[in-house]
Jmol script that loads the backbone (N, CA, C; Angstrom):
load data "model"
ATOM      1  N   UNK A   1     113.440 109.827  83.052  1.00  0.00           N
ATOM      2  CA  UNK A   1     113.848 109.253  81.550  1.00  0.00           C
ATOM      3  C   UNK A   1     113.332 109.624  80.320  1.00  0.00           C
ATOM      4  N   UNK A   2     112.264 111.155  80.211  1.00  0.00           N
ATOM      5  CA  UNK A   2     112.333 111.663  78.922  1.00  0.00           C
ATOM      6  C   UNK A   2     114.092 112.230  78.104  1.00  0.00           C
ATOM      7  N   UNK A   3     114.297 113.034  79.546  1.00  0.00           N
ATOM      8  CA  UNK A   3     116.558 113.378  79.372  1.00  0.00           C
ATOM      9  C   UNK A   3     116.706 112.210  78.879  1.00  0.00           C
ATOM     10  N   UNK A   4     116.406 111.128  79.309  1.00  0.00           N
ATOM     11  CA  UNK A   4     117.274 110.121  78.550  1.00  0.00           C
ATOM     12  C   UNK A   4     116.666 110.022  77.279  1.00  0.00           C
ATOM     13  N   UNK A   5     116.074 110.278  76.963  1.00  0.00           N
ATOM     14  CA  UNK A   5     115.366 109.311  75.877  1.00  0.00           C
ATOM     15  C   UNK A   5     115.675 110.681  74.705  1.00  0.00           C
ATOM     16  N   UNK A   6     115.697 111.975  74.970  1.00  0.00           N
ATOM     17  CA  UNK A   6     115.954 112.369  73.934  1.00  0.00           C
ATOM     18  C   UNK A   6     117.981 112.543  73.821  1.00  0.00           C
ATOM     19  N   UNK A   7     118.365 111.767  74.981  1.00  0.00           N
ATOM     20  CA  UNK A   7     120.046 112.049  74.680  1.00  0.00           C
ATOM     21  C   UNK A   7     120.148 111.096  73.878  1.00  0.00           C
ATOM     22  N   UNK A   8     119.312 109.665  73.735  1.00  0.00           N
ATOM     23  CA  UNK A   8     119.261 108.263  72.641  1.00  0.00           C
ATOM     24  C   UNK A   8     118.910 108.967  71.414  1.00  0.00           C
ATOM     25  N   UNK A   9     118.499 109.755  71.423  1.00  0.00           N
ATOM     26  CA  UNK A   9     117.908 110.213  69.972  1.00  0.00           C
ATOM     27  C   UNK A   9     118.651 111.310  69.656  1.00  0.00           C
ATOM     28  N   UNK A  10     119.728 111.788  70.057  1.00  0.00           N
ATOM     29  CA  UNK A  10     120.268 112.628  69.835  1.00  0.00           C
ATOM     30  C   UNK A  10     121.798 111.785  69.629  1.00  0.00           C
ATOM     31  N   UNK A  11     121.799 110.284  70.503  1.00  0.00           N
ATOM     32  CA  UNK A  11     122.977 109.695  70.101  1.00  0.00           C
ATOM     33  C   UNK A  11     122.858 108.410  68.675  1.00  0.00           C
ATOM     34  N   UNK A  12     121.653 108.440  67.873  1.00  0.00           N
ATOM     35  CA  UNK A  12     121.500 107.811  66.684  1.00  0.00           C
ATOM     36  C   UNK A  12     121.279 108.315  65.961  1.00  0.00           C
ATOM     37  N   UNK A  13     120.920 110.548  66.493  1.00  0.00           N
ATOM     38  CA  UNK A  13     121.582 110.893  65.186  1.00  0.00           C
ATOM     39  C   UNK A  13     122.181 111.412  64.685  1.00  0.00           C
ATOM     40  N   UNK A  14     123.501 110.466  65.732  1.00  0.00           N
ATOM     41  CA  UNK A  14     125.481 111.420  65.157  1.00  0.00           C
ATOM     42  C   UNK A  14     126.133 111.764  66.129  1.00  0.00           C
ATOM     43  N   UNK A  15     125.242 112.285  67.877  1.00  0.00           N
ATOM     44  CA  UNK A  15     125.844 112.939  68.476  1.00  0.00           C
ATOM     45  C   UNK A  15     126.263 111.867  69.303  1.00  0.00           C
ATOM     46  N   UNK A  16     127.538 111.795  69.075  1.00  0.00           N
ATOM     47  CA  UNK A  16     128.206 110.858  69.564  1.00  0.00           C
ATOM     48  C   UNK A  16     128.775 110.771  71.524  1.00  0.00           C
ATOM     49  N   UNK A  17     128.658 112.459  71.586  1.00  0.00           N
ATOM     50  CA  UNK A  17     129.340 112.883  72.797  1.00  0.00           C
ATOM     51  C   UNK A  17     128.351 112.725  73.870  1.00  0.00           C
ATOM     52  N   UNK A  18     127.338 112.154  73.546  1.00  0.00           N
ATOM     53  CA  UNK A  18     126.438 111.701  74.459  1.00  0.00           C
ATOM     54  C   UNK A  18     126.642 110.780  75.307  1.00  0.00           C
ATOM     55  N   UNK A  19     127.402 109.914  75.031  1.00  0.00           N
ATOM     56  CA  UNK A  19     127.377 108.454  75.067  1.00  0.00           C
ATOM     57  C   UNK A  19     127.891 107.683  76.476  1.00  0.00           C
ATOM     58  N   UNK A  20     128.470 108.626  76.772  1.00  0.00           N
ATOM     59  CA  UNK A  20     129.150 108.347  78.255  1.00  0.00           C
ATOM     60  C   UNK A  20     128.264 108.579  79.106  1.00  0.00           C
ATOM     61  N   UNK A  21     127.344 109.854  79.066  1.00  0.00           N
ATOM     62  CA  UNK A  21     126.519 110.031  79.820  1.00  0.00           C
ATOM     63  C   UNK A  21     125.244 109.130  79.882  1.00  0.00           C
ATOM     64  N   UNK A  22     124.588 109.355  78.571  1.00  0.00           N
ATOM     65  CA  UNK A  22     123.752 107.840  77.825  1.00  0.00           C
ATOM     66  C   UNK A  22     123.849 106.287  78.563  1.00  0.00           C
ATOM     67  N   UNK A  23     124.882 106.291  78.854  1.00  0.00           N
ATOM     68  CA  UNK A  23     125.584 105.099  79.140  1.00  0.00           C
ATOM     69  C   UNK A  23     124.766 104.708  80.715  1.00  0.00           C
ATOM     70  N   UNK A  24     125.770 106.125  81.571  1.00  0.00           N
ATOM     71  CA  UNK A  24     124.940 105.987  82.844  1.00  0.00           C
ATOM     72  C   UNK A  24     123.559 106.332  83.412  1.00  0.00           C
ATOM     73  N   UNK A  25     122.926 106.429  82.008  1.00  0.00           N
ATOM     74  CA  UNK A  25     121.737 107.041  83.050  1.00  0.00           C
ATOM     75  C   UNK A  25     120.633 105.612  82.488  1.00  0.00           C
ATOM     76  N   UNK A  26     121.347 105.138  81.803  1.00  0.00           N
ATOM     77  CA  UNK A  26     120.320 103.613  81.327  1.00  0.00           C
ATOM     78  C   UNK A  26     120.662 102.661  82.240  1.00  0.00           C
ATOM     79  N   UNK A  27     122.156 102.708  82.421  1.00  0.00           N
ATOM     80  CA  UNK A  27     121.942 101.546  83.677  1.00  0.00           C
ATOM     81  C   UNK A  27     121.466 101.482  84.860  1.00  0.00           C
ATOM     82  N   UNK A  28     120.915 103.017  84.979  1.00  0.00           N
ATOM     83  CA  UNK A  28     119.877 103.445  85.556  1.00  0.00           C
ATOM     84  C   UNK A  28     118.977 103.075  86.124  1.00  0.00           C
ATOM     85  N   UNK A  29     118.685 102.684  84.855  1.00  0.00           N
ATOM     86  CA  UNK A  29     116.851 101.857  84.677  1.00  0.00           C
ATOM     87  C   UNK A  29     117.076 100.676  84.715  1.00  0.00           C
ATOM     88  N   UNK A  30     118.489  99.792  85.056  1.00  0.00           N
ATOM     89  CA  UNK A  30     118.549  98.333  84.911  1.00  0.00           C
ATOM     90  C   UNK A  30     118.472  97.718  83.283  1.00  0.00           C
ATOM     91  N   UNK A  31     119.179  98.104  82.399  1.00  0.00           N
ATOM     92  CA  UNK A  31     118.620  97.648  80.918  1.00  0.00           C
ATOM     93  C   UNK A  31     119.503  96.304  80.651  1.00  0.00           C
ATOM     94  N   UNK A  32     120.381  96.222  81.910  1.00  0.00           N
ATOM     95  CA  UNK A  32     121.399  94.714  81.272  1.00  0.00           C
ATOM     96  C   UNK A  32     121.243  93.393  82.607  1.00  0.00           C
ATOM     97  N   UNK A  33     121.075  92.802  82.427  1.00  0.00           N
ATOM     98  CA  UNK A  33     121.290  91.863  83.642  1.00  0.00           C
ATOM     99  C   UNK A  33     122.460  92.073  84.174  1.00  0.00           C
ATOM    100  N   UNK A  34     123.425  92.997  84.349  1.00  0.00           N
ATOM    101  CA  UNK A  34     124.459  93.539  85.356  1.00  0.00           C
ATOM    102  C   UNK A  34     123.977  94.442  85.872  1.00  0.00           C
ATOM    103  N   UNK A  35     123.545  95.357  85.650  1.00  0.00           N
ATOM    104  CA  UNK A  35     122.936  96.743  85.671  1.00  0.00           C
ATOM    105  C   UNK A  35     121.285  96.095  87.232  1.00  0.00           C
ATOM    106  N   UNK A  36     120.677  95.235  86.993  1.00  0.00           N
ATOM    107  CA  UNK A  36     119.576  94.603  87.756  1.00  0.00           C
ATOM    108  C   UNK A  36     120.357  94.368  88.983  1.00  0.00           C
ATOM    109  N   UNK A  37     121.096  93.022  88.179  1.00  0.00           N
ATOM    110  CA  UNK A  37     122.112  92.254  90.280  1.00  0.00           C
ATOM    111  C   UNK A  37     122.731  93.506  90.224  1.00  0.00           C
ATOM    112  N   UNK A  38     123.164  94.630  89.947  1.00  0.00           N
ATOM    113  CA  UNK A  38     124.103  95.866  90.907  1.00  0.00           C
ATOM    114  C   UNK A  38     122.668  96.675  91.974  1.00  0.00           C
ATOM    115  N   UNK A  39     121.614  96.822  91.134  1.00  0.00           N
ATOM    116  CA  UNK A  39     120.317  97.404  91.770  1.00  0.00           C
ATOM    117  C   UNK A  39     120.007  96.565  92.831  1.00  0.00           C
ATOM    118  N   UNK A  40     119.838  95.368  92.480  1.00  0.00           N
ATOM    119  CA  UNK A  40     119.307  94.188  93.365  1.00  0.00           C
ATOM    120  C   UNK A  40     118.007  94.250  92.955  1.00  0.00           C
ATOM    121  N   UNK A  41     118.054  94.230  91.650  1.00  0.00           N
ATOM    122  CA  UNK A  41     116.083  94.293  90.979  1.00  0.00           C
ATOM    123  C   UNK A  41     115.927  92.976  90.217  1.00  0.00           C
ATOM    124  N   UNK A  42     114.912  92.046  90.412  1.00  0.00           N
ATOM    125  CA  UNK A  42     114.477  90.503  90.549  1.00  0.00           C
ATOM    126  C   UNK A  42     113.554  90.609  89.187  1.00  0.00           C
ATOM    127  N   UNK A  43     113.774  89.916  88.048  1.00  0.00           N
ATOM    128  CA  UNK A  43     112.531  89.834  87.368  1.00  0.00           C
ATOM    129  C   UNK A  43     112.397  88.771  86.904  1.00  0.00           C
ATOM    130  N   UNK A  44     110.839  88.076  86.841  1.00  0.00           N
ATOM    131  CA  UNK A  44     110.520  86.802  85.961  1.00  0.00           C
ATOM    132  C   UNK A  44     110.379  85.872  87.128  1.00  0.00           C
ATOM    133  N   UNK A  45     111.676  84.779  86.752  1.00  0.00           N
ATOM    134  CA  UNK A  45     111.546  83.670  87.978  1.00  0.00           C
ATOM    135  C   UNK A  45     112.450  83.884  88.717  1.00  0.00           C
ATOM    136  N   UNK A  46     113.475  84.713  88.704  1.00  0.00           N
ATOM    137  CA  UNK A  46     114.667  85.210  89.792  1.00  0.00           C
ATOM    138  C   UNK A  46     113.518  85.692  90.986  1.00  0.00           C
ATOM    139  N   UNK A  47     112.224  86.799  90.540  1.00  0.00           N
ATOM    140  CA  UNK A  47     111.577  87.610  91.504  1.00  0.00           C
ATOM    141  C   UNK A  47     111.157  86.767  92.490  1.00  0.00           C
ATOM    142  N   UNK A  48     110.328  85.444  91.846  1.00  0.00           N
ATOM    143  CA  UNK A  48     109.924  84.497  93.200  1.00  0.00           C
ATOM    144  C   UNK A  48     110.632  84.074  93.251  1.00  0.00           C
ATOM    145  N   UNK A  49     111.954  83.664  93.304  1.00  0.00           N
ATOM    146  CA  UNK A  49     112.923  83.319  94.908  1.00  0.00           C
ATOM    147  C   UNK A  49     113.132  84.175  95.223  1.00  0.00           C
ATOM    148  N   UNK A  50     113.403  85.264  94.755  1.00  0.00           N
ATOM    149  CA  UNK A  50     114.487  86.344  96.146  1.00  0.00           C
ATOM    150  C   UNK A  50     113.290  86.636  97.367  1.00  0.00           C
ATOM    151  N   UNK A  51     114.181  87.070  98.167  1.00  0.00           N
ATOM    152  CA  UNK A  51     113.799  87.261  99.274  1.00  0.00           C
ATOM    153  C   UNK A  51     113.349  88.263  99.750  1.00  0.00           C
ATOM    154  N   UNK A  52     112.227  88.095 100.392  1.00  0.00           N
ATOM    155  CA  UNK A  52     111.708  89.377 100.685  1.00  0.00           C
ATOM    156  C   UNK A  52     112.415  90.237 101.886  1.00  0.00           C
ATOM    157  N   UNK A  53     111.051  91.360 101.532  1.00  0.00           N
ATOM    158  CA  UNK A  53     111.574  92.899 101.559  1.00  0.00           C
ATOM    159  C   UNK A  53     112.118  92.526 103.259  1.00  0.00           C
ATOM    160  N   UNK A  54     113.193  93.363 103.345  1.00  0.00           N
ATOM    161  CA  UNK A  54     113.155  93.851 105.051  1.00  0.00           C
ATOM    162  C   UNK A  54     112.005  94.379 106.125  1.00  0.00           C
ATOM    163  N   UNK A  55     111.763  93.190 107.067  1.00  0.00           N
ATOM    164  CA  UNK A  55     110.627  93.465 108.011  1.00  0.00           C
ATOM    165  C   UNK A  55     109.560  92.857 107.035  1.00  0.00           C
ATOM    166  N   UNK A  56     109.283  92.968 106.253  1.00  0.00           N
ATOM    167  CA  UNK A  56     108.283  91.908 105.858  1.00  0.00           C
ATOM    168  C   UNK A  56     107.727  90.514 106.479  1.00  0.00           C
ATOM    169  N   UNK A  57     108.855  90.126 107.291  1.00  0.00           N
ATOM    170  CA  UNK A  57     108.519  88.691 107.847  1.00  0.00           C
ATOM    171  C   UNK A  57     108.378  88.989 109.661  1.00  0.00           C
ATOM    172  N   UNK A  58     108.173  90.420 109.450  1.00  0.00           N
ATOM    173  CA  UNK A  58     107.503  90.099 111.020  1.00  0.00           C
ATOM    174  C   UNK A  58     106.152  89.043 111.832  1.00  0.00           C
ATOM    175  N   UNK A  59     106.239  88.905 112.771  1.00  0.00           N
ATOM    176  CA  UNK A  59     105.697  87.985 113.526  1.00  0.00           C
ATOM    177  C   UNK A  59     104.124  88.645 113.502  1.00  0.00           C
ATOM    178  N   UNK A  60     103.069  88.079 113.818  1.00  0.00           N
ATOM    179  CA  UNK A  60     102.043  88.423 113.699  1.00  0.00           C
ATOM    180  C   UNK A  60     102.153  89.202 115.652  1.00  0.00           C
ATOM    181  N   UNK A  61     102.822  88.276 116.472  1.00  0.00           N
ATOM    182  CA  UNK A  61     102.297  89.397 117.964  1.00  0.00           C
ATOM    183  C   UNK A  61     103.249  90.516 117.334  1.00  0.00           C
ATOM    184  N   UNK A  62     104.239  90.409 116.788  1.00  0.00           N
ATOM    185  CA  UNK A  62     104.963  91.993 116.578  1.00  0.00           C
ATOM    186  C   UNK A  62     104.532  93.024 115.871  1.00  0.00           C
ATOM    187  N   UNK A  63     103.442  92.945 114.353  1.00  0.00           N
ATOM    188  CA  UNK A  63     102.969  93.816 114.394  1.00  0.00           C
ATOM    189  C   UNK A  63     101.403  93.883 114.795  1.00  0.00           C
ATOM    190  N   UNK A  64     101.069  93.085 115.627  1.00  0.00           N
ATOM    191  CA  UNK A  64      99.758  93.758 116.649  1.00  0.00           C
ATOM    192  C   UNK A  64     100.176  94.944 117.787  1.00  0.00           C
ATOM    193  N   UNK A  65     101.230  94.412 118.239  1.00  0.00           N
ATOM    194  CA  UNK A  65     101.515  95.465 119.090  1.00  0.00           C
ATOM    195  C   UNK A  65     102.440  96.817 118.346  1.00  0.00           C
ATOM    196  N   UNK A  66     102.608  96.879 116.995  1.00  0.00           N
ATOM    197  CA  UNK A  66     103.197  97.311 116.131  1.00  0.00           C
ATOM    198  C   UNK A  66     102.408  98.681 115.668  1.00  0.00           C
ATOM    199  N   UNK A  67     100.620  98.208 115.448  1.00  0.00           N
ATOM    200  CA  UNK A  67      99.514  98.658 115.443  1.00  0.00           C
ATOM    201  C   UNK A  67      99.192  99.567 116.197  1.00  0.00           C
ATOM    202  N   UNK A  68      98.947  98.159 117.466  1.00  0.00           N
ATOM    203  CA  UNK A  68      98.430  98.995 118.599  1.00  0.00           C
ATOM    204  C   UNK A  68      99.153 100.234 119.239  1.00  0.00           C
ATOM    205  N   UNK A  69     100.785 100.669 119.163  1.00  0.00           N
ATOM    206  CA  UNK A  69     101.168 101.788 119.395  1.00  0.00           C
ATOM    207  C   UNK A  69     100.767 102.826 118.915  1.00  0.00           C
ATOM    208  N   UNK A  70     100.329 102.462 117.192  1.00  0.00           N
ATOM    209  CA  UNK A  70      99.959 103.411 116.604  1.00  0.00           C
ATOM    210  C   UNK A  70      98.260 103.643 116.401  1.00  0.00           C
ATOM    211  N   UNK A  71      97.834 102.759 117.319  1.00  0.00           N
ATOM    212  CA  UNK A  71      96.045 103.063 117.514  1.00  0.00           C
ATOM    213  C   UNK A  71      96.262 103.652 118.621  1.00  0.00           C
ATOM    214  N   UNK A  72      95.486 105.418 118.589  1.00  0.00           N
ATOM    215  CA  UNK A  72      95.114 106.253 119.732  1.00  0.00           C
ATOM    216  C   UNK A  72      93.779 106.341 120.070  1.00  0.00           C
ATOM    217  N   UNK A  73      92.669 105.134 118.946  1.00  0.00           N
ATOM    218  CA  UNK A  73      91.846 105.992 119.389  1.00  0.00           C
ATOM    219  C   UNK A  73      90.944 105.197 120.233  1.00  0.00           C
TER     220      UNK A  73
END
end "model"
wireframe off; spacefill off
backbone 0.3
color backbone group
């Protein structure tokens, strides 16, 4: 982010040659709603409605089996 901040400062000081690189870097941080959609980032009320992460819906039985396989004490 520091590099992006420095490019941002250069842009606002008049160096328009950094515009394309700055736009790409800022998009990686999810600056616009379109960027967040592409990155699958949910914010606010949308986050509450978002689907759980893969593997988050493991059944209790499956979790117990997985932990038993790891526990070697």
